[in-house]
N, C-alpha and C positions, 0 to 999 in steps of 0.2 A: 300556372301559378295558382291562381284564384281557387282552382280545384282542392290543390293538395293542401293549401292553407286551412283548409276546413277541417281538416283531418290532424288530430293531436300526434305530434313528434314527427310529422315530415314536414320541410321547409321550401318554403318557396324558394329563395334563396338558393335551393340545393337545383332547382330546375333552371333556373338562369343561367348558374354555372356550367350546367351540363349542354342548354343549348348555345350559351357563347355571350351572352349579353349581359353578364352580371357586372362588370366594369362600367359598360356603358350605360346600365342603370343607375349605378350608384354616379358615378359623374354628372350625368344628365339630372339626375335628382340634386347633386351640390349646385349646379349653376342654376338649376328652377329657384332652390331656395334662396340662391344671393340676391337673385332678381328680385323676388319679392321683398327681401329686407331693403335692397336699395330703392326700389319704388315706395314702400312703404316712410322710408327715410329721405327722399329728394324731392318728390312730388308735393307734398304737404309746405315744402321750404321753397319750393318754387326752382329747384335745381333742375327740372325736368326728368326726361325720363330715357336719357342716352345712355348714362349709366346701368340701369336694369334692362334698357332694350341688348344691350352688349352680352350681358349674361344670361337674357332667355334664348338670346342667337344661338348661343352655344350649347343650347339644348337640343340632343338628338330626338326631334318630334317624330321621324318617322319610325324609331323604334316605342318611345314613350308612349305617344297617343294610343297606337294600336295594343299594345300591353297593356294600359289602364282600362282601354276599353273592356278587352277579353276578358281581364282578371274580373271586375265589377260582373260582368254576362255571367262568368262561370262560378261567382258568388252567389248571386241570385238564383241561376237553374240548378246548379248542382248541390247546393247546402243541404237541401231533404233529401235527396238521393245517397250524399256519401253520409249524411247520418245516420239513413238507415242501414245500408251496407255494411258499415262500421259496426254500429253497434250488436247486428246480427251475427258478423264471422269475425270476432276480435281475433282471434289467433292467424286466419289466413287474411287478413287485410294489414296485421304488422309485418307477416311474414313477406307479402308482397313488395311493401313500404322498407323492409329491411334490404331486400335484395337492390334495391333503386338505390338506396343512400350509401350502401356498400360500394357498389360498382362505381358510384359517382365519386368518391375518394381519389380516383385518378384524376381527376379535371384539377382541382386545387396542388395535388402534388405535381401533377406533370409541369403544371405552370409555374411553379416554385423553382422546378429544376430547371427548365426552359428561362426563365427571367434571370434567373444567377447564370446561366452558359453565354446568354445575350451579352450580360453586362461583364462578365468576364473576357467574353471575346473582343467587344470593344476596346475595352482597356489594356488589351494585350500589345505590346510593344510590336508583334509580328502583325499587328493589323493596320501598321503604317503611321502610329503615332505614340504618343507617351501617355501612359494608364492616367486614367482621368480619376485620380483618387478623391475629388469631391464627389463625384458620379456615384462612385462606388460606397464612399460613406454614406451617402445620401440615401440609396436603395438598401444599404445593408445586403448587399449580395457577395456571394462566394460561389467559387464553381461546384457544383453537383448539389447535392443533398449530404451535408456533414452532419457528423455527431452532435453537433448543437443543435442544428436543424430538430433531428429528432427528441432529442432533449426537449427542448419546447413544446415540440407537437405533442409529447407526451405528458407532457405539464396542462397544457390546454386541455388535451382529453381526459385527464384525470377531474380538471374543476369542471367543464360539460357534464362528465359523469356524475358526479355529484348532485349539480343541479338538476338534471334531470330525475333524479331519484327521489327530490322531495315529496312528499305525499303529496295527495290533492288537496285541496281545502274548499271551504266554502264560506262566502262571506256576503252582506246586504248588499247587494247592488248600488250603494249610496253614490252620488256623483263624481267623489275626489275618487272614489275607488275605483270606479269605472276610467276617469279619467287616468289614472296613475296604470292600471291593466294594459288600457290601447296604446301607451306610450311604451310598456316594456315590449306587447305585442309586435308593435310594428318595428321594434327595433331589434324584435329576432327575426321578424320578415325578412330583413335585408341582410340577415347575418348567415348565412349558409349552415345547415346541421340544425338549429335551433328553429324550433316551431312556435309562431305565436302561437296559433291553437293551444300549444302546449303550456305555453305560458299563463293564457286564459284558465286552461284548466286546473292548473296550480293554484291561482288565483279562486276557483271555485265560480268561475262566470262563461265559461265556455257553453252550456246550455244555455243560460240567460244569452248570451250574444248569438248563437245560434237561431234561437226562437225569435230574437229583435228582427232577425233578417228575413226570416219565413214568415212572420207576423208582422212586416213595415213598421215595426215600432220607430217611428222617426225621432222620438224624442231621445231614446237609449243611442239610437243609432247617429245622432246629431253629439251628441256627449262623447261617445267612441273616436267619433271622426275628429273631433276637436282634441283628445288625447294622443290620437295618430298622430295628428301636426306636430304636436308638441314632440314627439319621438323622434319623429323625421327632421325637424329643425335640430334636435340636439346630436341626434346619431349621426345620420349621411355625412354632415360634412367632416365628422371626425374619418368616417371609414374613407371617403373619397381623401382625403390627406394622407393615411396611410397609406392606400393603394398607389398613389403618386409619388410619397415621400420615401414608404419604407413596404415596396411592393412584396420582396420576397418573403419578409419576415410577416406579413399578412396572410400572405397565401400558406405559409409554412404553419401559423394558428388557426388558418381556417381548418385544414386539414385536421389538426388536432380535435378542435371543437365538434367535426363532422363526425370523426372517430367515435370520441365520447358519448354523442347523443345518440350514438347507435342503440344504448342500453335502454333508453325509450321505445323503441321498437322491437326489444325481443319478443316472440310471440305469446310465450308463457308467462305470465305474470298476475299476481295479486290486483284487486281494487285498489291496496293502498302502493301500488308501483313495486312489491318486494318479487322478486324474479323468483322461477321455480324451473326446477329440470323439463326437460321436452317432454311433452305428453297426449293429451288429445289432439287429434287432427295430424299428427307428426306427418304423414305421407303427404298430405294438401298443404302443409306447411312448408314444406321441401319445395314440393312443386312450384307454389306460388314466389318464393324466394327466389328460386331458378329465372322462370319467368321475369321477376323484377329486375336481375342481375341482367339476364339474358337484353331484357329490352334496351336500357341503358348501354348495354354494350356495342349492339348493333349500331344504334345512335352514333356513338362515340368514333365507332370505323367509319360510318359515311361520312360524318364531318370530318375525319382526317382525310379523307380521300377528295373530298370538295374542296379542303382549303389546299390540299399537295397539287389540284387540278388546276387551279386559280393562280397557284405560284409557277406553275410550268411556261 
């Protein structure tokens, strides 16, 4: 996740979905933020740490801690390597990531269908009980993938397509601009399909941020981390609520967002993001796209077989 977040157009949230830890990350981050809020509110007032401790105890530290360590290490180590490869091979790199994300669309799509079927089966009278209408209303689930879901996914894809079509800009890295860009970028980090680096590129702060990581500019990085914390506090709790209360709807919209964001990874495009017809390095681009698609496909098949063996 840390490595791909250095590449404009590729989302760490997509990697988390493919690996199967996306919802764990969102839920754990939500509990962690709740714990921080309760600690800040309760301890100064003499209410103790009990409520905050409960929230911290709900965090899946066995997933979150190594994930954060790995992401930080990848950002520090891989930033320079990734920067050079992407700049020197723009067509091949975008083609590789296009294949990766295209194959990854199966993850939220299949989970949306599976979630609706589970809810529908649990609510069926044949399951040994009366339909739980309240649960169905909360989840918004319906059997299978319906035409309404297709319409919602297409609308989300169209919106994402427009967003990633915006030409890159350039602004002076003033403190407030850095804070705002970091808040939006970290929100994109937890939203599959939308790249945090792409948001920074749109703000015109991608190169400045990557240079700050490479040059250990702790002043810039401190401001960026503060903005990221603000973005997490604002967005993660919303995503947590959506996944818990509107699971199918959220997964349907995520499918659309990821599909629309494929536009950012089209291998042939101008510096202002205007799309071009296939041209230079066509064979290499097709090969890298197939490679990316195949890597995700192999991983998904292995994950499916591993899950099936555990349930037997």
